[in-house]
Phi, psi and omega in degrees: 000152177293175181306315179208144177239165176251136179241132172259122181251117179261101182202148172268355188269108181295328178293317178297316179303313181296315180296316181293318179299321179293318181285331184298336179301332180287345185287311352278147180208155169255150183235130170248119178268139181225121179282170183295337182273343182288141184284316186203154176290157178273326186259206179119176359289157183253136176278330183221139173242122182253127186245121175277121182276357180265063176243115183299138175080004179233135178285159176299323179298315180297322180293317178292322178298322177299315178297318178297325177297316177296317179298316182293321177297318179295316180295323179296335178273004176097005180277162177296152180294122177282142174275144180248124175248125174252142179219153178193179180300142182298338180277350180270058186303319181297318180292320179296316178296317179299320179296319178296317180293333180281350175112013174296140180290328180212137178236126183225164175284159178303316180298319178295316180297310183289331182274340185214043183307311180303318180291322179295316179296316179297319180297313182292324178291323176294318178298316181296319181285335182280347181272131184297323183260005179090352178258160179237000000 
């Protein structure tokens, strides 16, 4: 991994934002959290976009599509393709499956993401780089 990467976290949950920002230092990474009402991130480019699937009133597909929109805008500006990680409660099997079908590069449970963020980020970046066409 490079010296430091940037992560865009799409979540309305301040506790999740705080926990991920704290753990991200071990990667090392910086985290920009963006709530559902915000139009666009301030920073970037982002190596990884993390999508919280627990947003009331939005389907997993819509949440992943929002992340893909940010990824595509960034790529159009010449940046490297960001990997998308979607996460949610392990019991929300339908939402997790929907996120995978919508095109998230990696879908994990909330516990896996919060408990092993550095390993999850490394895994998704390896998967993205190992794919010939950029998809996983």
